[in-house]
N, C-alpha and C positions, 0 to 999 in steps of 0.2 A: 493403260499401261503405258510405260514407258519407251523411249525407243533405245536401241543398243549404245550410241557414242556414250562414253563416259569424260563431261565437260568441264574442266578445272576453271574458276572464275580467280586468278590471283587480284586481291583486292575485294571489300564490302562496300566503296563508298557509293555515290548515285549511280555512276553508271555500272561499277559490277553489279552491283542488287536490280537495278532497271534489267539489265541483261539474264539474269537470274529469273524475273518474273515471266519474261518474256519465253526465255527457252522453257519455262513451266507449261506457259498456254499451249504451245504445239506438243506437248508430251513429254518432253526432255527432263530430265532431273539432274539439273547441274550444281555442282559441290563448290562453293563459297569458301576460300582461305582468304583470311585475316589477319593480319599481325597484332592488332590490337586485341586487349583481353575485356573491353567493352568497347561498343558502338555508339557513336555519336557524331553529331556536324558542328562545328564552330556557329555563333550567332551572327550570321549574317545575310544581305539578299540577296536571293536569286531570282534571274527572269526567265519564266516559263513561257516561252513564246509561241503563238499557234503552230509551230512544226513541230516543238516539246510537246504541248498538248495533245495534237494527234495521237502522238504514241501514247501518254497515258490516258486519252481516252480510251482508245482500243486496248489497254490492259484492263479496262473496267471502273477506272477511278474517277471520270469527272463529278459523280455526285461529291466526292470526298473532297476533292480538289475545290467544287465550288463553295463547301462550307469552309473551308479555308480561308479561300481570297477570289472575290469577285473581280470580274474583268477590269482590267485598267483602262479608266476613262478618256485621257486624254494624257499627250505627252507635249514637252515644248522645250525649247532654248530661251535662256534667260541672260540681259545683261550683267557681267559679273561684278560691276560697280553700283548698277541703280536697280538691279530687276527687271528693267522693261523688257517686255516680249518680244524676242528675234521673230520664233516661231512657234508655231502652234497647232498642233495634229489633235482634232476632236474626234475619236473612235471608240461609241461603245459596245456593248456586247451583240448586238444585231449587225452594225457596220462589221465587226470582226466576222462574227458568222459567214454573213455573205459575201466579204473579202476573200477570207480564207478558211473558212469552215470550223476554224475553231477560235477561240479567245487567246490574250495574251494576259497573265498573273505576275504580279509583282509579289514573291513571296517571299516568308523567314527560310531559309535554308535547311533548316532543324526539322520545319514543319514536312516539307516536302518530304525528305529524307526518313523520318519516322515513319511518314504514311507507306512508303517502299518497303522499308524494312518490316513492317508488321504485316504487308501484304505477301512479302515472300514467305516469314516465319510461318504463318497460317498455313501454309501449304508445304512447308519443307522443313527436315529437320540437317540439311546438310549444309548447315552454317557453322566451319570450323574458325572458333577463335582463336588466338594467340597462337597462329602460326605464322609466323615471321621467316621468310622463304631464304633459304641459304646458297640451294643447289638448285640449277635447273637443267636436266640433259635430257637428250631426245638419240631415238633410234628410229628407225624403218618401224617399228612397231609400237613404242610407247612414248610418254614423256615423264621423266622420275624426277619427282618434287622432292626435297629432303629442305624441312625445316626446324629452328633453332630449339625447339621442345624435342627432338630426337624422333619423330613421326615421317617416316616415307611415306609416299604415296604415288600412287601412277596413274593415268588420265590416258585418253586418246588424242585430247585437243587439251589445250592450255591457253586462254586467251588473259592477254596479263590487263588488269584495269587497276594498276598501282600508280597511278597520278602522274603527276609532272616531273617527278623525279623516280619513273620506272625502273628499278631496278633488272625486272626482265629485258627491257627496251636496252639498256645497258650493257646485259651481257650479252644477250643474244643477237642483236643487230649492229650494224656498222650505223653510228650518230656521230654528228659532229655536236661540240660541247656548247651548253647556253651563252648567248651571248645576250650583254645587260643594253636595253633599251634606249636608256636613257631617261628612265622615266622611274618614278618611286611613287607608288600608290597609300594608302593611310584610307584603312576600313573603319568603319564606326556604326554603334549601333544605339541611339536615343532614344529615351522614354518621353513621348512625345507628350506627356505631363510636365518636362522640364524645358521644355520649347514651346510652350503652347503660343505664343505670338507668330510663329513662323505658319506661311499659308500653304496648304499644300494643293495649290490649283497652278500650273499643273501636276497633275498624278506624278509623272517621272518629269523631273524637271535639269538640266543642265546647265550649268554657268561655264562655258568656254572662256578663256582669256588665251593670250600668246604663252606659250611653255608653261600653261597650269590649265587644270579640268576642274570642276566639282559637279557631282549629280547626286541626286537623294531623290528618295519615295518612300511612301508608308508601306512599312506590312503589318498583318495581323491586326488587318480591319481597324488602319490607321492609330493604334496605339503604340506604334515603333518607328522611328525615322531610320533609315539605313542611308549609308553613304559612303561614297569613293572620293577621294579626293587625292590629284595628280598633279605633280611637279617634275620640271625637266631638271634632273640634277645628277652630281657622282652618285655612283651606286652607294647606297648606307649599308645593305644586308645582302643576304645571300637570295636563295631565288624561291624560299619559302614565302607562302600569303599568311603566315598565320604565329608573325614574328610579332609582340607586344612592343607597344609605343607610347610614347607618353602624348597625352593629349599638347601639350603645348610646344611639342616639334610641328605639329600641324599647324594649330593657331598660329604659330610664328610666320607661314608659308602665307595665310589669309587672311591675317587680321586687320589687312583694310579693304577687304571684299564689302557685299553686298550684307546688310544686317542680319540677311534669314541664314547666310551660310555662316555668317560669325557667331552666331547663335545656336546653330547646330552643334557646330566644333565644342563649344564652351560647354554645352550638356553633355556631353560623351563621358561616361564612367570609366574610371580609370582603366578597371580590367576589359574595356569594350574596342579599345582603338588597337586595331592591328596595321603592321607592317608589312608592303610588299614590295620590293624590287622586281620593277616586271621584264623578264628574260624573254627572249625569242629564240626558237630553235628552227633551224632551216627545215623546210617540210619533207617527210621522207616520200622515198621514190616508192617502198614498200613496207607494207605490216607485217607480211607472212614470210615465216621460216621454216619449212617444215610441218609442224605439227602447233607450230606456237603464232600465235596474230597479238594485236594488239588493240586497245578499245579506249575511247577518249581522252584525257589528258596524256595516257601512255602513248597513243599516237600522233595526236595533233594539240599538244598544249598550246593556247592561244591567248592572246592580251586580251582585256575585260572592255574594249571601247565599243563594241555592239552587243554584249552581253550574250554571246552566243555558245561560249562554253560547254555548259551544261545540257545545254537543247542539241548539240553535236553528240555527246555522248550517250545522251539518251536516244538521238537518233540511229547510232551505233547499235545500241542495245537489240532494237527490235527489226533491224534489216541482218543482223547477225543471225537471230534468231530464226526468222523468216528463211535465209539459205539454209540453215541445216535442216528444216522443216523439208524444203524442196529436196534435196540430195540424199534422206534416208543416214546411211552409214560411210558414206562416201565423203570421208571429212576434208578430202583435198579438194574436193569442188565445191564443198561449203566454204572453207577459206577464200578461195579464188573468186569464188561469187561474190562475197562480203567485200573482200578487198575491192572488186572491180567495181561494185554498186558506191561505195564510201569513200575513196581514196581522193578522188579528183572532188569533191565537193567539199570536203573537209579542209581539204589544202587550199581551194579558194575562199575560202571563210576565214583560215588562218591570215591570210596575205591581205585580206580586205580589211578585218580586223586594224592589222597595224595601220593601214593607210587610212583608216577611221579617225585612229589616233593624233595622227599627224594633221591630219584637217582640222580634229577638235581643236588644236592647240597651236595651229596654222600662226603666222603674220597676217593673212588675210581677213579681216574680219565678213567679209562673204562667205566663206570655208566654214568659220566658225558658227555663223550665226544659221546655217542650216540645220533642220529639223534632226534630232538624235537617230534617229530611224535612216535616215539619207543612205541613199543607196541598197537598204535592205531589203525592200520590199518585194520583188521577188523572192528572191530567199527562204519569204516565210509562208511562199505559197507550198514548199516540199512538205509531201504528206507520206510517211516509211509504212505505211500500210498499204498502200497501193501502189508506190514506185516500182519501176521495172526494176528487177533483178535478175 
């Protein structure tokens, strides 16, 4: 039997679908409103660290995740010109389990999303596609949603899971406009057969230099190589992380780097290179306005230097569900508990990620030579299944 609150989730991405699954787990029946007519994720890599895996394990997905990707065995920092090891951290499955209670996986974003979507759809028909939100209004009793397809609906509570350019956030909350960080990133996905000479040890490798960074890791059982290349330069594009880019544009920035870096970039298919001008927003002081709240990138969009953006959204999702499970139909108490449990942690990761980017591309070689996860270790111990709410 489902509990009484009608909870609407605006956005059917990783955060929104994970929230829907988590709410289902606790007997609620959320409705997902997604503007796209067809769901899917762009081809890119995603880090599912121990903190995120705790959530997905708690949702019963561990065996399916394991079939998609094994635990990442090691990470390292390599010299951008020579490939020399500057740092190397070996951590197999048993070490991950002993230290964190869950493993870290480097995965194909579309694989993670498909698994989540199939899990949600197998238990619910409340997935509303082609629902582009045009108006959101609330009063003391309800939230009214109007969509471009002419449909109007009402919910007791609405959670905006609509990403970095959240329309709900910008309509309902007082926010500052995003500011360009000074970094432009390019993302690519390369068939391993097109770059057979590239070594994949360490499993995740960062090549930092002053004002530039290249990171790569394999996905889909080493059949694809995902990479992110970053350079400090004037803004080339908007805040979107999925604009098409020319491979030659990336190559011109890294053409004199270590041969593995160059070979990976050269092997990038024309339709698999994306540009992303990294913007940052001021951390928000509150995610709750009446019956409306925020989740994931809508609440805390962050730079990719710790690879924790998706993990934060996944954590949000389970904490949200746990809070509503605790309060029954007291929606106000549920939203307040959610914000109290999540806001300070997410804002800390937001700031820490910005600082990590500066360290990666610092003029100081010692800062650049640190392990990719330097400063992150304690944050990976977070387990959303059991933390106090």
